[in-house]
GUDOZA-14749 format. One record per residue (C-alpha): x, y, z; residue in three letters; chain. Coordinates in nm, 4 decimals. Layout:
REM residues N
X,Y,Z,rest,kette
X,Y,Z,Ala,A
...
END
This chain:
REM residues 337
X,Y,Z,rest,kette
1.2903,10.8398,11.3257,Unk,A
1.5802,10.5963,11.3389,Unk,A
1.5473,10.5279,10.9642,Unk,A
1.5513,10.9010,10.8846,Unk,A
1.8653,10.9571,11.0925,Unk,A
2.0494,10.6739,10.9180,Unk,A
1.9609,10.8184,10.5767,Unk,A
2.0869,11.1610,10.6816,Unk,A
2.4191,11.0226,10.8025,Unk,A
2.4623,10.8208,10.4821,Unk,A
2.3982,11.1292,10.2675,Unk,A
2.6486,11.3356,10.4704,Unk,A
2.9184,11.0705,10.4206,Unk,A
2.8526,11.0653,10.0475,Unk,A
2.8772,11.4457,10.0283,Unk,A
3.2075,11.4494,10.2246,Unk,A
3.3576,11.1858,9.9978,Unk,A
3.2551,11.3865,9.6908,Unk,A
3.4184,11.7012,9.8246,Unk,A
3.7479,11.5164,9.8870,Unk,A
3.7479,11.3681,9.5372,Unk,A
3.6836,11.7112,9.3823,Unk,A
3.9674,11.8635,9.5873,Unk,A
4.2087,11.5897,9.4770,Unk,A
4.1170,11.6411,9.1103,Unk,A
4.1749,12.0173,9.1402,Unk,A
4.5166,11.9563,9.3057,Unk,A
4.6261,11.7197,9.0256,Unk,A
4.5105,11.9634,8.7616,Unk,A
4.6997,12.2513,8.9223,Unk,A
5.0222,12.0470,8.9530,Unk,A
4.9986,11.9470,8.5848,Unk,A
4.9500,12.3095,8.4772,Unk,A
5.2538,12.4234,8.6822,Unk,A
5.4708,12.1456,8.5383,Unk,A
5.3703,12.2421,8.1821,Unk,A
5.4493,12.6079,8.2545,Unk,A
5.8133,12.5383,8.3705,Unk,A
6.0650,12.5870,8.0838,Unk,A
6.2949,12.2998,7.9953,Unk,A
6.6584,12.3996,7.9449,Unk,A
6.8980,12.1575,7.7856,Unk,A
7.2592,12.1696,7.9113,Unk,A
7.5195,12.2076,7.6383,Unk,A
7.8962,12.2336,7.6268,Unk,A
8.1719,12.0148,7.7707,Unk,A
8.1112,11.8595,8.1083,Unk,A
8.3617,11.9698,8.3702,Unk,A
8.4842,11.7334,8.6358,Unk,A
8.6180,11.8616,8.9687,Unk,A
8.9493,11.7066,9.0667,Unk,A
9.0917,11.7673,9.4148,Unk,A
9.4695,11.7323,9.4103,Unk,A
9.5279,11.8428,9.7707,Unk,A
9.5940,11.5825,10.0377,Unk,A
9.3158,11.5286,10.2871,Unk,A
9.4246,11.6283,10.6359,Unk,A
9.2662,11.6027,10.9761,Unk,A
9.0843,11.9158,11.0953,Unk,A
9.2316,11.8695,11.4447,Unk,A
9.5247,12.1048,11.5155,Unk,A
9.8679,11.9415,11.5390,Unk,A
10.0861,12.2438,11.6074,Unk,A
10.1412,12.1603,11.9737,Unk,A
10.2952,12.4180,12.2060,Unk,A
10.4206,12.6246,11.9098,Unk,A
10.0667,12.6685,11.7753,Unk,A
9.9507,12.7557,12.1269,Unk,A
10.2068,13.0357,12.1500,Unk,A
10.1031,13.1603,11.8054,Unk,A
9.7482,13.2207,11.9329,Unk,A
9.7999,13.4701,12.2188,Unk,A
9.4421,13.6001,12.2066,Unk,A
9.2927,13.2531,12.2548,Unk,A
9.5480,13.1738,12.5260,Unk,A
9.4568,13.4955,12.7060,Unk,A
9.0883,13.4033,12.6929,Unk,A
9.1538,13.0587,12.8430,Unk,A
9.3663,13.2100,13.1229,Unk,A
9.0986,13.4714,13.1974,Unk,A
8.8342,13.1994,13.2036,Unk,A
9.0308,12.9893,13.4513,Unk,A
9.0935,13.2880,13.6778,Unk,A
8.7251,13.3860,13.6658,Unk,A
8.6211,13.0321,13.7623,Unk,A
8.8775,13.0273,14.0411,Unk,A
8.7620,13.3515,14.2032,Unk,A
8.3879,13.3321,14.1342,Unk,A
8.1775,13.4224,14.4410,Unk,A
8.4927,13.4927,14.6457,Unk,A
8.5369,13.7899,14.8759,Unk,A
8.9172,13.7906,14.8979,Unk,A
8.9802,13.6686,14.5422,Unk,A
9.3512,13.6611,14.4617,Unk,A
9.4456,13.6954,14.8303,Unk,A
9.3490,13.3319,14.8885,Unk,A
9.6423,13.2266,14.6706,Unk,A
9.8800,13.3715,14.9292,Unk,A
9.7167,13.2473,15.2465,Unk,A
9.8583,12.8955,15.2143,Unk,A
10.2171,13.0032,15.1238,Unk,A
10.2139,13.2611,15.4053,Unk,A
10.0944,13.0075,15.6619,Unk,A
10.3485,12.7522,15.5400,Unk,A
10.6251,13.0109,15.5638,Unk,A
10.5214,13.1019,15.9192,Unk,A
10.5090,12.7392,16.0363,Unk,A
10.8399,12.6448,15.8743,Unk,A
11.0104,12.9583,16.0031,Unk,A
10.9022,12.8950,16.3624,Unk,A
10.9498,12.5168,16.3675,Unk,A
11.2694,12.4910,16.1635,Unk,A
11.4203,12.8192,16.2694,Unk,A
11.3447,12.8630,16.6374,Unk,A
11.2516,12.5149,16.7587,Unk,A
11.5090,12.3115,16.5630,Unk,A
11.7588,12.6035,16.5626,Unk,A
11.8395,12.5709,16.1929,Unk,A
11.8541,12.9471,16.1541,Unk,A
12.1865,12.9575,16.3403,Unk,A
12.3670,12.7967,16.0463,Unk,A
12.1961,13.0024,15.7765,Unk,A
12.2369,13.3805,15.7424,Unk,A
11.9131,13.5516,15.6403,Unk,A
11.7252,13.2292,15.7068,Unk,A
11.3859,13.3875,15.6291,Unk,A
11.4885,13.4745,15.2716,Unk,A
11.6627,13.1396,15.2295,Unk,A
11.3319,12.9737,15.3195,Unk,A
11.1113,13.2140,15.1240,Unk,A
11.3129,13.1692,14.8035,Unk,A
11.2520,12.7966,14.8147,Unk,A
10.8816,12.8452,14.8890,Unk,A
10.8391,13.0690,14.5811,Unk,A
11.0057,12.8127,14.3532,Unk,A
10.8156,12.5150,14.4949,Unk,A
10.4850,12.7068,14.4875,Unk,A
10.5201,12.7791,14.1149,Unk,A
10.6187,12.4202,14.0396,Unk,A
10.3333,12.2748,14.2468,Unk,A
10.0666,12.4956,14.0899,Unk,A
10.1878,12.4264,13.7363,Unk,A
10.2046,12.0509,13.7834,Unk,A
9.8769,12.0089,13.9717,Unk,A
9.6849,12.2630,13.7616,Unk,A
9.8180,12.1212,13.4365,Unk,A
9.7242,11.7666,13.5415,Unk,A
9.3589,11.8680,13.5930,Unk,A
9.3409,12.1146,13.3027,Unk,A
9.1992,11.8828,13.0326,Unk,A
8.9207,11.7455,13.2539,Unk,A
8.8305,12.0914,13.3812,Unk,A
8.7861,12.2143,13.0225,Unk,A
8.6308,11.9014,12.8728,Unk,A
8.3401,12.0988,12.7227,Unk,A
8.5844,12.3030,12.5129,Unk,A
8.7930,11.9963,12.4270,Unk,A
8.4861,11.8188,12.2863,Unk,A
8.3406,12.1109,12.0891,Unk,A
8.6115,12.3535,11.9732,Unk,A
8.9028,12.3208,11.7368,Unk,A
9.2110,12.4373,11.9227,Unk,A
9.5486,12.2945,12.0214,Unk,A
9.4710,12.1027,12.3394,Unk,A
9.8145,12.1856,12.4777,Unk,A
9.6693,12.5288,12.5399,Unk,A
9.5108,12.4111,12.8655,Unk,A
9.8319,12.2923,13.0405,Unk,A
10.0070,12.6057,12.9111,Unk,A
9.7254,12.8186,13.0522,Unk,A
9.7668,12.6397,13.3869,Unk,A
10.1354,12.7330,13.3813,Unk,A
10.0477,13.0991,13.3163,Unk,A
9.7916,13.0966,13.5977,Unk,A
10.0625,12.9619,13.8293,Unk,A
10.2939,13.2425,13.7150,Unk,A
10.0143,13.4957,13.7803,Unk,A
9.9882,13.3682,14.1384,Unk,A
10.3642,13.3476,14.1932,Unk,A
10.4658,13.6851,14.0480,Unk,A
10.3552,13.8979,14.3492,Unk,A
10.5471,13.6635,14.5807,Unk,A
10.8535,13.7087,14.3607,Unk,A
10.8114,14.0868,14.3759,Unk,A
10.7972,14.0691,14.7572,Unk,A
11.1173,13.8645,14.7532,Unk,A
11.2918,14.1181,14.5294,Unk,A
11.1727,14.4065,14.7476,Unk,A
11.3057,14.2398,15.0635,Unk,A
11.6407,14.1779,14.8963,Unk,A
11.6662,14.5423,14.7860,Unk,A
11.5831,14.6694,15.1358,Unk,A
11.8389,14.4420,15.3047,Unk,A
12.1104,14.5150,15.0500,Unk,A
12.1263,14.3232,14.7263,Unk,A
12.4778,14.2815,14.5861,Unk,A
12.3685,14.1464,14.2519,Unk,A
12.6211,14.0266,13.9936,Unk,A
12.6034,13.9000,13.6381,Unk,A
12.6869,13.5529,13.7624,Unk,A
12.3876,13.5646,13.9984,Unk,A
12.1592,13.6831,13.7161,Unk,A
12.2797,13.3993,13.4939,Unk,A
12.2101,13.1540,13.7764,Unk,A
11.8556,13.2880,13.8134,Unk,A
11.7873,13.2614,13.4394,Unk,A
11.9227,12.9069,13.4305,Unk,A
11.7063,12.8112,13.7294,Unk,A
11.3992,12.9663,13.5652,Unk,A
11.4598,12.7758,13.2403,Unk,A
11.4952,12.4468,13.4290,Unk,A
11.1825,12.5138,13.6334,Unk,A
10.9650,12.6076,13.3337,Unk,A
11.0778,12.3153,13.1149,Unk,A
11.0432,12.0546,13.3885,Unk,A
10.7067,12.1728,13.5228,Unk,A
10.5624,12.2088,13.1708,Unk,A
10.6809,11.8602,13.0742,Unk,A
10.5153,11.7054,13.3808,Unk,A
10.1981,11.9076,13.3211,Unk,A
10.1654,11.7799,12.9622,Unk,A
10.2466,11.4209,13.0495,Unk,A
10.0141,11.3937,13.3485,Unk,A
9.7339,11.5930,13.1819,Unk,A
9.7177,11.3235,12.9130,Unk,A
9.7360,11.0379,13.1645,Unk,A
9.4686,11.1957,13.3833,Unk,A
9.2187,11.1794,13.0957,Unk,A
9.2424,10.7998,13.0967,Unk,A
9.2880,10.7456,13.4712,Unk,A
9.1816,11.0198,13.7115,Unk,A
9.3926,10.8603,13.9861,Unk,A
9.6899,11.0553,13.8536,Unk,A
9.5635,11.3849,13.9941,Unk,A
9.5578,11.2233,14.3380,Unk,A
9.9056,11.0816,14.2797,Unk,A
10.0338,11.4295,14.1946,Unk,A
9.8719,11.5831,14.5039,Unk,A
10.0311,11.3167,14.7229,Unk,A
10.3777,11.3646,14.5746,Unk,A
10.3620,11.7425,14.6109,Unk,A
10.3059,11.7121,14.9849,Unk,A
10.6695,11.5990,15.0215,Unk,A
10.8249,11.8444,14.7749,Unk,A
10.9091,12.1036,15.0437,Unk,A
11.1269,11.8480,15.2223,Unk,A
11.3033,11.7339,14.9057,Unk,A
11.4735,12.0674,14.8326,Unk,A
11.7252,12.2666,15.0422,Unk,A
11.5045,12.5447,15.1739,Unk,A
11.4274,12.4544,15.5385,Unk,A
11.7795,12.3234,15.5891,Unk,A
12.1124,12.4267,15.4363,Unk,A
12.2545,12.2360,15.1451,Unk,A
12.5763,12.1795,15.3401,Unk,A
12.3968,11.9214,15.5554,Unk,A
12.3134,11.7197,15.2448,Unk,A
12.6602,11.7616,15.0983,Unk,A
12.8210,11.6452,15.4235,Unk,A
12.6672,11.3011,15.3725,Unk,A
12.7615,11.2552,15.0076,Unk,A
13.0695,11.0541,15.1003,Unk,A
12.8783,10.8014,15.3103,Unk,A
12.5685,10.7848,15.0892,Unk,A
12.6767,10.8734,14.7331,Unk,A
12.3781,10.7095,14.5624,Unk,A
12.1250,10.8948,14.7773,Unk,A
12.3132,11.2178,14.7160,Unk,A
12.3013,11.1701,14.3382,Unk,A
11.9282,11.0931,14.3548,Unk,A
11.8727,11.4061,14.5622,Unk,A
12.0692,11.6231,14.3199,Unk,A
11.8973,11.4690,14.0160,Unk,A
11.5752,11.6478,14.1149,Unk,A
11.5411,11.9475,13.8760,Unk,A
11.3470,12.1413,14.1407,Unk,A
11.6462,12.1090,14.3730,Unk,A
11.8663,12.2569,14.1016,Unk,A
11.6178,12.5408,14.0464,Unk,A
11.6000,12.6219,14.4198,Unk,A
11.9803,12.6320,14.4493,Unk,A
12.0150,12.8565,14.1442,Unk,A
11.7471,13.0950,14.2677,Unk,A
11.9110,13.1033,14.6101,Unk,A
12.2341,13.1981,14.4384,Unk,A
12.0531,13.4913,14.2784,Unk,A
11.8591,13.6170,14.5809,Unk,A
11.9909,13.4751,14.9084,Unk,A
12.3655,13.4468,14.8390,Unk,A
12.3739,13.8009,14.6974,Unk,A
12.2636,13.9509,15.0306,Unk,A
12.5809,13.8785,15.2228,Unk,A
12.9289,14.0242,15.1847,Unk,A
13.0691,13.6853,15.2809,Unk,A
13.1642,13.4231,15.0256,Unk,A
12.8833,13.1657,15.0394,Unk,A
13.0135,12.9431,14.7612,Unk,A
13.0564,12.6632,15.0169,Unk,A
12.6770,12.6627,15.0623,Unk,A
12.6314,12.5349,14.7051,Unk,A
12.7517,12.2214,14.5257,Unk,A
13.0909,12.2679,14.3594,Unk,A
12.9514,12.1472,14.0253,Unk,A
12.6358,12.3622,14.0335,Unk,A
12.6829,12.5127,13.6864,Unk,A
12.7671,12.1824,13.5179,Unk,A
12.4749,12.0087,13.6853,Unk,A
12.2459,12.2980,13.5985,Unk,A
12.3302,12.2908,13.2269,Unk,A
12.2993,11.9119,13.2103,Unk,A
11.9655,11.9322,13.3923,Unk,A
11.8397,12.1972,13.1495,Unk,A
11.9230,11.9775,12.8488,Unk,A
11.7550,11.6788,13.0154,Unk,A
11.4435,11.8833,13.0962,Unk,A
11.4241,12.0146,12.7389,Unk,A
11.4405,11.6561,12.6130,Unk,A
11.1734,11.5534,12.8629,Unk,A
10.9515,11.8375,12.7405,Unk,A
10.9936,11.7169,12.3807,Unk,A
10.9005,11.3619,12.4802,Unk,A
10.5983,11.4851,12.6773,Unk,A
10.4804,11.6846,12.3740,Unk,A
10.5131,11.3800,12.1509,Unk,A
10.3243,11.1611,12.3974,Unk,A
10.0489,11.4235,12.4357,Unk,A
10.0096,11.4582,12.0572,Unk,A
9.9942,11.0800,12.0182,Unk,A
9.7052,11.0258,12.2606,Unk,A
9.5080,11.3516,12.2353,Unk,A
9.2882,11.2132,11.9559,Unk,A
9.1292,10.9803,12.2116,Unk,A
9.0425,11.2567,12.4578,Unk,A
8.6833,11.3269,12.3408,Unk,A
8.5748,10.9630,12.3471,Unk,A
8.7231,10.9101,12.6952,Unk,A
8.5337,11.2102,12.8286,Unk,A
END
C-alpha cells in the first residue's frame, strides 16, 4: 500500500509540472504573436527641443498683505471658519464676546468712579471709560488673536497655497466683528446724550483708527511669526495685555498724567509714546469731548495732533518692517509645525 501511494504522488507531481510547462509555452507563444502584430512606425522630420525661457519661481505666494486683500473670498472663508470654531457648541454664541467687556466696565466704573471718586473730575465718566474699553478691546483681540493665528491654522498652512498673512488679517477682522456692536452702542449713547460732532472730531477719530489698525496689525504679524518658533510669545502677549487698561487714560483723566510731566519728563514721554494711548485720546476727542458744551481742550495734550501724525508714520513703518520680517521667516513655518 505504501509503495502504491508513493507512485501515485510521484505521478501527480509529474503531471502538475507538465501542465505548468505547457502553460508557460502558450504564454510565450501568445506574447510573440502580439509583438509581431504591432506595427512599427519610424519617426521622421526634424527633432524639436523644448526650451523654457521663463525664470523658475517658488510656488509659495509672496504678495503679503496686498495679496491677502486681493482675495476677499478666501479671506471671508477664513474669517467664517474662525467664527464657527469660536462659537461651536455654544448657547450664547456672540454674546460671550461682550460678557468680559461688560463686567470689566462695571468693575472699573464702581471702583474707579464711586470708591476712588475719579468721576468727580471727569464729566460723563461712563462714556470716558467706555471709549477706552472699546479701543483697548479691539487692540487686545487683534494682538492676541493674531499671535495665535498661524498655530491655530497649521493644517491649512502646511497643505494649501495661500498668503500666510491672511491668518493675522483674519484675526484683525474677527476682532472688528466683535468690537463693532460695542462701537454702535457707544455711538447710540452719544446721540442720546447730545453729540456735538465737528469735522475736527471726525478727523481725530479717523487718525486714531489709522494708528490703532496699523499698530495692532504690525504686532499681530510680528508675534504670529515669533510664536511659530517659540510658543512662549502667546503667553507673553497675554501677560502684557493684562496691564493695558492701566496704561491708557480711560479710568483716570489725562490731566493727572500731564500734571506730572514737569517732574518726570522721561516717564511722561514713555507714556505718550504708546500708540494705544494716542488712539484712546483721539477717540475720546471724537466721542467723549463732543458731548459737552464746555471746552475740554485742557483734557488733552497740547501737541495731540503733532504726536498723532508722528505716531501714525511710525506705526506705518513698523507695519512695513513686520511684513518684511514675516515674509523672511514664513518659509520655515511648515517644518517648525
